[in-house]
Structures are given as structure tokens and as C-alpha cells.
C-alpha positions in Angstrom: 34.0 113.3 108.7 37.0 113.6 111.5 38.1 110.5 113.8 35.4 110.9 116.5 32.4 110.9 114.1 34.2 107.2 112.2 35.0 105.9 115.6 31.0 106.2 117.0 30.4 104.4 114.0 32.4 101.2 114.3 29.9 98.7 115.0 32.7 95.9 116.8 36.0 97.1 118.2 39.0 94.2 117.9 42.0 94.9 119.2 45.1 93.6 117.0 47.7 94.4 114.4 45.0 94.4 111.4 41.4 94.4 112.0 38.4 94.3 109.6 35.4 96.4 110.9 31.9 97.2 109.5 31.5 100.8 108.7 27.8 101.8 108.0 28.6 105.5 106.9 30.4 106.8 103.9 33.6 108.9 104.8 37.1 109.7 104.2 39.0 106.5 102.6 42.1 107.1 105.1 42.4 108.6 108.4 45.8 108.4 110.2 46.0 108.4 113.9 49.0 108.3 116.5 50.5 104.7 115.7 47.8 103.7 114.2 45.8 104.2 110.6 41.9 103.7 110.0 40.8 103.1 106.1 38.1 102.0 104.5 36.4 101.2 101.5 32.0 102.4 101.1 29.4 101.4 98.5 27.4 104.1 97.1 24.9 103.3 100.0 27.8 104.5 102.3 28.2 100.5 104.0 31.8 99.2 103.4 34.9 97.6 105.8 36.8 99.5 107.8 40.1 98.4 109.1 42.9 99.6 111.6 46.5 98.6 111.7 49.2 99.9 113.8 51.6 102.0 110.7 54.7 100.7 112.1 56.5 97.3 112.4 56.2 94.8 114.7 58.5 94.7 118.0 59.1 98.4 117.6 58.0 101.0 119.8 56.0 103.5 119.5 56.3 107.0 118.6 57.0 109.6 121.7 57.0 112.6 119.6 53.4 113.8 118.6 54.7 117.2 117.4 57.4 115.7 115.3 56.9 114.5 111.4 56.4 111.3 111.7 58.0 110.1 108.4 55.8 107.8 105.8 53.3 106.2 107.3 54.8 102.2 107.8 52.8 98.7 106.3 51.5 96.6 109.0 54.0 94.3 111.0 57.1 95.7 108.6 56.3 99.4 109.0 59.2 101.9 106.5 61.0 98.3 105.5 60.2 99.0 101.8 61.7 102.8 102.0 65.0 101.0 103.5 65.6 98.4 100.8 66.5 100.3 98.1 70.2 100.7 97.3 73.1 102.3 95.5 71.8 105.4 93.4 68.5 104.3 93.9 68.9 104.2 97.9 70.8 107.5 98.1 68.0 109.3 95.9 65.0 108.1 98.1 67.0 109.3 101.2 67.1 112.7 99.3 63.3 112.1 98.6 62.4 111.7 102.0 64.4 115.0 103.0 62.3 117.0 100.4 59.3 115.7 101.8 59.8 115.6 105.5 62.5 117.5 106.0 66.3 116.6 107.9 64.8 114.7 111.1 61.6 112.0 111.2 60.2 109.2 112.2 61.1 105.3 110.2 59.9 102.2 112.1 61.5 98.5 110.7 61.1 95.0 112.8 62.2 95.7 116.2 63.3 99.1 116.1 62.5 102.8 115.9 64.4 104.9 113.5 65.2 108.7 113.5 66.3 110.1 110.8 69.0 113.4 112.2 70.1 115.1 108.9 71.1 118.2 111.0 74.4 119.2 113.0 73.1 119.9 116.2 71.6 116.6 116.2 75.3 114.8 115.4 76.8 117.3 117.7 75.1 115.7 120.3 74.8 112.3 119.7 78.8 112.3 118.9 80.2 114.8 121.6 78.1 116.1 124.3 76.0 112.7 124.8 78.5 110.4 123.0 78.3 107.8 125.8 74.7 107.1 125.4 74.7 106.1 121.5 76.7 102.7 120.6 77.1 100.6 118.3 74.9 98.4 119.7 72.9 95.0 119.3 71.5 96.0 115.7 75.4 96.3 114.4 76.9 93.2 116.2 73.6 90.8 114.7 74.3 92.2 111.4 78.2 92.5 110.7 79.3 90.1 113.7 80.1 87.5 111.1 81.8 90.1 109.4 83.7 92.3 111.8 84.0 89.5 113.9 85.4 91.6 117.3 86.8 94.8 114.8 86.5 97.8 116.1 83.3 98.3 114.0 81.4 96.0 115.7 82.1 96.8 119.6 81.7 99.3 122.5 83.5 99.9 125.6 86.7 98.7 126.3 87.6 96.5 123.6 86.7 99.7 121.3 88.9 101.8 123.5 91.6 99.9 122.8 91.1 99.2 119.4 91.1 103.3 119.0 94.4 103.7 121.3 96.1 100.7 119.3 95.3 102.4 115.8 96.1 105.6 116.9 100.1 104.6 117.6 99.8 102.7 114.1 99.2 106.2 112.6 101.6 108.4 114.4 103.7 111.0 113.1 106.8 109.1 113.8 105.5 106.0 111.6 104.4 108.3 108.5 107.5 109.5 107.9 108.7 106.1 108.1 107.1 103.1 107.2 104.0 104.0 106.0 105.6 106.8 103.9 107.8 103.7 102.6 105.4 101.8 101.8 103.2 104.0 99.8 106.6 105.2 97.6 107.1 101.7 97.2 103.9 100.6 95.5 103.3 103.8 93.7 106.4 102.8 91.9 104.8 99.7 90.8 101.6 101.6 90.0 103.7 103.8 87.2 105.2 101.6 86.0 101.5 99.7 84.9 100.5 102.9 84.1 103.1 103.3 81.4 102.6 99.8 80.2 98.9 100.8 80.0 99.8 104.0 77.8 102.0 102.1 75.7 99.8 99.4 74.7 96.7 102.1 74.6 94.7 99.8 76.6 91.4 101.1 78.2 91.7 99.7 82.0 88.9 100.5 85.2 90.7 103.1 87.6 89.0 101.8 90.6 89.8 98.3 90.2 93.2 99.0 89.9 93.0 101.8 92.9 91.3 98.9 95.1 94.1 96.4 93.9 96.8 99.2 94.8 95.5 99.5 98.3 94.7 96.3 99.3 98.9 95.8 98.4 99.3 99.0 100.1 97.5 98.0 103.2 99.2 94.4 103.4 102.6 96.5 103.6 101.3 98.5 106.4 99.3 96.0 108.5 102.0 93.2 108.1 104.9 94.0 106.3 103.5 91.5 103.5 104.9 91.7 99.9 104.9 88.2 98.6 100.9 87.8 98.1 100.5 91.2 97.1 102.3 91.0 93.9 100.0 88.4 92.9 97.6 90.8 92.8 99.7 93.6 91.1 102.7 94.0 89.2 103.7 96.7 85.7 102.5 94.0 83.8 99.1 95.2 82.8 98.3 90.9 82.6 98.2 91.2 86.4 94.8 93.1 85.7 93.3 90.1 83.7 92.7 88.1 86.8 91.9 88.2 90.6 92.3 85.8 93.1 89.6 83.8 95.2 89.8 86.0 97.9 89.7 89.2 96.5 86.6 88.2 94.7 85.4 86.9 98.2 86.2 90.3 99.9 84.0 92.2 97.5 81.2 90.0 97.6 81.2 90.0 101.1 80.7 93.8 101.2 77.4 93.6 99.0 76.5 91.0 100.9 76.7 92.4 103.7 75.2 95.7 102.8 71.6 94.0 101.9 71.6 92.8 105.0 72.2 95.8 106.9 68.6 96.9 104.6 66.3 93.7 105.2 65.5 93.1 109.3 64.6 89.8 108.6 67.8 88.9 106.8 68.6 85.6 109.1 64.6 84.5 107.4 65.3 85.8 103.9 68.7 84.3 103.3 68.0 80.9 104.2 65.1 80.2 102.3 66.8 82.2 99.5 70.3 79.9 99.8 72.5 83.6 100.2 73.5 82.3 104.0 75.4 79.9 102.2 77.3 82.2 99.8 77.9 84.6 103.2 79.5 82.2 104.7 81.7 80.7 102.4 82.8 84.2 101.4 83.7 85.4 104.7 85.5 81.7 105.7 87.8 82.3 102.4 88.6 86.1 102.9 89.1 85.0 106.4 92.0 82.2 105.3 94.0 84.5 104.0 94.3 87.0 107.0 94.1 84.5 109.6 97.1 82.5 107.9 99.0 85.7 108.0 98.9 86.1 111.3 99.6 82.6 112.0 102.9 83.2 110.0 103.7 85.9 112.4 103.0 84.2 115.5 105.1 81.5 113.9 108.1 84.0 113.7 107.8 85.5 116.9 108.3 81.9 118.8 111.4 82.1 116.6 112.4 85.3 118.0 110.5 88.0 116.0 110.9 91.3 117.1 109.7 94.2 115.9 112.1 97.4 114.8 111.1 100.6 115.3 112.8 102.3 113.1 111.2 101.0 110.5 107.9 101.5 111.6 105.9 99.0 113.5 102.8 97.8 111.4 99.1 97.4 112.7 99.4 93.1 113.7 102.9 93.9 115.9 100.4 96.6 118.0 97.7 94.4 118.3 99.9 91.4 119.6 100.6 93.5 122.4 97.1 92.6 123.7 96.3 89.2 122.6 97.3 86.2 120.5 93.7 85.1 119.3 93.7 84.4 115.9 90.2 84.8 115.8 90.2 88.3 117.6 93.1 89.8 115.6 91.6 88.5 112.3 88.8 90.9 113.3 90.9 93.6 114.3 92.8 93.8 111.3 89.9 93.3 108.6 88.4 96.3 110.2 91.1 98.7 109.4 91.4 97.1 105.9 87.7 97.5 105.0 88.2 101.0 105.6 91.7 101.7 104.3 90.8 99.8 101.1 87.5 101.1 100.3 88.0 104.1 101.7 90.8 105.4 99.7 90.3 103.4 96.5 86.9 105.0 96.1 87.7 108.5 97.1 90.5 108.8 94.9 88.4 107.3 92.1 85.7 109.5 92.9 88.0 112.3 93.1 89.6 111.6 89.0 86.2 111.7 88.2 85.7 115.1 89.2 88.9 116.3 88.1 88.4 115.1 84.7 84.4 115.8 84.0 83.0 118.1 81.9 80.5 119.5 84.8 84.3 120.6 86.0 86.2 121.9 83.1 85.9 125.7 83.9 88.0 124.6 86.9 90.9 124.1 85.2 92.1 121.4 87.5 94.7 119.4 86.3 96.8 122.4 85.2 96.4 124.1 88.6 97.1 120.7 90.6 100.1 120.1 88.3 101.7 124.1 88.9 101.5 123.3 92.6 103.6 120.3 92.7 105.8 122.2 90.1 106.5 125.1 92.3 107.0 122.7 95.3 109.4 120.8 93.5 107.3 117.8 92.8 107.6 117.4 88.8 108.9 114.4 89.4 109.3 112.6 93.1 106.6 111.6 95.3 105.0 113.9 98.0 106.0 113.2 101.5 103.3 112.6 104.7 104.5 116.2 105.2 104.2 117.5 101.6 100.2 116.8 101.1 99.4 119.5 103.2 100.7 122.4 101.1 98.8 121.3 97.9 95.7 123.3 98.8 94.2 123.4 95.9 94.2 119.6 95.5 93.1 119.4 99.2 90.5 121.3 97.8 89.3 119.5 95.4 90.0 116.3 97.7 87.5 117.8 100.7 84.9 118.7 98.0 85.0 115.4 96.3 84.3 113.6 100.1 82.0 115.7 100.9 79.9 114.9 97.9 81.0 111.6 96.9 80.8 110.6 101.0 82.6 106.8 101.1 80.6 106.6 104.3 77.4 107.8 103.1 75.2 106.6 106.0 75.7 106.0 109.4 73.3 104.6 112.8 74.0 104.4 116.4 72.0 102.6 119.1 70.5 104.6 122.0 71.7 102.6 125.5 69.4 104.8 127.4 66.9 107.1 126.9 67.4 110.4 125.4 66.2 114.0 124.4 67.4 115.1 121.2 68.2 119.4 121.4 66.1 121.6 119.5 66.6 122.9 116.2 64.9 126.4 116.6 66.7 127.7 113.0 64.2 125.2 111.7 61.6 125.1 114.2 62.2 121.7 115.4 61.1 121.1 119.1 63.0 118.7 121.0 62.9 114.9 120.3 62.1 111.9 122.5 64.6 108.5 122.0 64.0 105.6 123.8 66.3 103.3 124.9 67.1 100.9 121.9 66.2 103.4 119.4 68.7 103.6 116.4 69.6 107.4 115.3 70.1 107.1 111.6 72.4 110.0 109.8 73.0 110.0 105.8 76.3 112.5 105.2 74.8 112.1 101.0 71.6 114.6 102.3 73.9 116.4 105.0 76.1 117.4 101.7 73.3 119.0 99.5 70.7 120.2 102.1 70.9 123.7 102.4 70.2 124.8 105.4 73.9 123.3 106.3 75.8 124.3 102.8 73.6 127.4 101.2 72.0 127.4 97.8 74.7 125.9 96.0 74.7 122.7 98.0 74.6 120.1 95.4 77.1 121.9 93.0 80.7 120.5 92.8 82.4 123.8 94.1 86.4 123.5 96.0 86.1 127.1 96.4 83.9 127.0 99.0 86.9 125.7 100.6 88.9 128.8 100.8 88.3 132.4 102.3 87.8 135.5 100.0 91.9 136.4 101.2 92.6 132.7 100.0 93.2 130.9 102.9 91.8 127.7 103.2 88.7 126.9 105.4 88.2 123.8 107.6 84.5 123.1 108.4 83.0 121.5 111.8 83.5 118.4 111.9 79.2 117.8 112.5 79.1 119.7 109.0 81.3 117.9 106.9 80.9 114.6 108.2 82.6 112.8 105.7 84.7 111.5 107.8 82.4 110.8 111.1 83.4 113.2 114.3 83.8 112.9 118.0 85.3 109.6 119.3 84.5 107.6 116.5 85.9 110.1 114.2 87.8 107.9 111.2 91.7 107.7 112.1 92.5 107.1 108.9 91.4 110.2 107.6 95.1 112.1 107.3 96.2 108.5 105.7 93.6 108.5 103.2 94.4 112.0 102.2 98.1 111.4 102.3 97.0 108.7 100.3 94.8 109.8 97.4 96.5 113.1 97.2 100.1 111.5 96.4 98.5 108.9 93.8 96.1 111.6 92.1 99.5 114.0 91.6 101.8 111.4 90.8 99.5 109.9 88.2 98.6 113.7 86.4 102.2 114.8 87.3 103.5 111.6 84.6 100.1 111.3 82.3 96.8 112.6 80.9 93.8 110.6 81.9 91.3 110.6 79.7 87.7 109.2 80.7 85.8 106.7 78.4 82.8 108.6 79.2 83.4 112.3 80.5 79.6 113.8 80.4 78.7 110.6 82.2 76.2 110.8 85.5 78.3 108.5 87.7 76.1 106.3 90.0 76.7 104.7 93.5 77.7 101.4 94.2 75.2 99.5 96.1 77.9 98.0 99.0 78.8 99.0 102.8 81.1 101.9 101.2 79.6 104.2 98.5 82.0 103.5 95.2 81.2 104.1 91.7 78.7 101.9 90.1 79.9 100.4 86.7 83.8 101.6 87.7 85.8 104.2 86.0 86.9 103.3 82.9 89.9 105.5 81.6 93.3 105.6 79.1 96.2 107.4 80.0 98.7 109.0 77.7 102.5 109.3 78.8 103.4 112.6 79.5 107.2 114.2 79.1 108.1 115.2 82.5 110.4 118.8 82.9 113.9 118.8 83.9 
């Protein structure tokens, strides 16, 4: 029975989101219509009930793309919320499952929004290059993350975003890298090497990801504030420093999980109030910002007493941001955004890299010996890499890039359309142009993009650092719209160079001085459920001291 036959037997037609209608003939149990679904149940005589409902969430726009694969049919009122409420490994697997079923591009709905999934370099280049001004953080991001990021770079658009972007560019200048940043990295590497040496002597198992989180937080305090006293409460050469964690760091970790959950729940304002989680979230934010705001107030006091930045020693982030405002609330948001990206991005990326280097699946790569040989040839058997030295570690860079490709710390992202737009066709996949309404969300999943054979070839899901070399041995640089782990266009990750330098320098320093033993080198390590994709349950390991060559 076709749709027209069913409709001819409807006795009463009522408009609404969900309506029961008497049906007097048998037929198919479910008939999808554009933006609606008809369902009915009938008895043996063919008499039963028919009901129709909008298969999109309330307050979300109707589809404009009749020729597009629409994605999974939504439920009445809540649309596709169920598909979005998984997290961690389940979320990544769910995304990939949807890709396998519907392809790289399809639509979902959530209350208040229609969501266009655009997992292809053609779309990413359009929204992040050709028409980047039309795709903004928008109200969705501000509503969800505003309390966490305040007016930081990840929650603003327009002139405010441009200023913070420009300011951060100055902080990551070549001169600053060669002075303040490199000196800070080497200072905290001394602490880390002392800690690992003591852990080796005591033959202790420790969580490498946890240590990296502490290390990168301490390093950020140095880079952003020239602050060391507060950092020493978090990490020292004594293994006992790992036995406790300051409350404000626990609050930071808790907040990243809570806000990630908020991102996946369009009704979070209601559900958090009912569960009491809104109070937990507020307490975590206030506790963490208490420390950050305190450091800013301390700097403002020193400025009133005559403090001036010393360019020869390198300027920190706060020095630069203070040139535009002295408002503690705004400054706190600015600093937090870079802290959130700077700590988690490098800590998680370095942890995933260490896992890939030592996992049994990659033993054929002989990665440890190849990285050590590179460092020895460059004369870094006992010294730390300088900023200009890290790019010379070509195999280490290939390992880093391949790990960041498959284990992207930023597994997904979204932008809001400021005006109506038409996304381009993808002829090689027979996908036609696509209309996007003002206020719609476009979302991409780097986790899926990295595993798509259409983008990376048949071995897309395989860890293969050789894909970063040409046949003649030259290194390959892929388009940022293909290798999208660091974003692309005007909002590409400013800290990519810093994260790469830190990750390769940390890894090289450890491998030159220690043998690493994973507690389980054959385990399937799953993603963490948080805003950034770390390793769930961490990376337990031990180290043994090596005898360095003279």
C-alpha cells in the first residue's frame, strides 16, 4: 500500500506533533514522509490505529534537502537526541556506525536545531575557508559553554575573537618560543626526569596520562603567568607528589566532563536542575576560577607597584591580554580557554603517542629505536630538544602526526550558520549541493574523517606513520581540511606548533633516558568521555633507567 492509499482511508486528519487516527485497512506498519512519519497497527480484520508524528525535534527547522539522505528518523519532540547522548568510546563508535549507514553527510535534529553532519574535506574547506565568515560559534556554543569559557576565544565571535586570536599569535611568536617557552619547557623537563628517575628506582607503576596532565598544567602556569610556586604543589621530583591533587585541579577535570555532558543534552538546563548537577557544575567552575582569578589579581597588584614585562625574558599570555583590559572576569575567561586547550591537547596527544609507540600492534615499526637513533644523530642523547630541533626529528614527527590523526584530541566540532547558505556538491560521492538555514548547526567528526577510506585510502583505520613520507623519503604535508585534527582556516589551532614541540620533546627526552613498559601493551585503549579525547582509565606504565651514551 502506498502513501496515497493510506491517506485515502484516514477518517479524521488532525494537525499536531503526535495524533491517533482510526484506520480501516491493513498495510505497511511504518511509512516515512518528508519531515513526518506515519505508523499504524492493525488486527486480523485490518482495523487498527494510525498515528502521525513529526520526525524532528521541536523548534528545529524542517529539512530543505529532499535529495539528501536524511539520517536516522527522529522521535517525536526529541528528534535525534538519543543518537547524540552517547559518550566516549560509545560516542565515537556511534558516529562511525552512522557514517557506515548514511555516508559522510546526513541530517539529524535536536530541540531548537537542525544538525547537518559534514564529514568531508570539501565541506570543511567551504565552511572554514570559502565562506568562513558565515560559520560562527553562535548561540549554541555560548549557551552551553559560556559559564566555563566566559568570554574566552572558544565562546566568542567577531572583534572579540579577532583580538584574542591576534594576542595569542604574539605569545606564540618565534622570539617567545626561543626564549620564554623553550626555557619553561626545559625547566619542567628537569622536574619530570627527576620524578621518572625516582619512580624507576622505586619500581612504581604510575598513570602516564595523569603525570602529563600535571606536567602540562605546571608548564602552562609558567608560560601564561611566569608562575612557579603554585605549580610545585602539583608536581615535583618526589613520587609522593602524585598521591594527592589540589581541589582546583579536581574541579577543572570535573568541569570538562560535566560540560561535555551538557553539550550532548539540549535540555540540560532542565535535567541539571532536576538532578542537582547544576550546583555541582557551578561549584566546580567557581573553585577553579578562584585560583585563576587570584593569579590575575596578583599581577594587577604588581602592576600598580611598578611591574613591567621584560621582553628579553619573554612575555606571557597575561602580559599580552592586559594590554586590552584589566577586567578580572574577562581576563580569566581568556586565560582559561588557552589553558584548557594547552593542557589537555598536549597531555592527551603525548599519552596517545606513547601508547602507539609501545603497543604490541605497532611493534613492527621499531619506533623506540628509530626515535633514539634520530636523536643520537642530531646530538641529543643527553640534551633536550630546542624549538628549532623538533622538526628535524622526522620519524618522531610522523609518529606524532599519525597518532594525532587517529587519536585526535578534538574528536568533533560544530559551527552555527549566521545566514542561509548552500554547501557544495561532492561529485565523486554523487552528493548534490545542500541548503543550510540560518541558525542551523553544521557538525563534523574528526574521529570519523580519519577513518574514511574515501579520504585516507583503504588503510585509513590502520596506524601507519609511513603515510607521512613520499617514496623518496620526503615528508608529506596534507591539507588541513583532510588532516583536520588541528582544525583549519581562521580558527585553526594556534597552539599546534607548541603542542608538537612539547610532545616530541617530552617523548624524546623520556625515551633517551628510560625504557618504558606498559602494564598492558595489547589492550584496546578506549577514548575518554570528556570535551577532549584522552585515554579512558589512563595509561598505566613503569620505567627503567637507561645508561646514557657518553
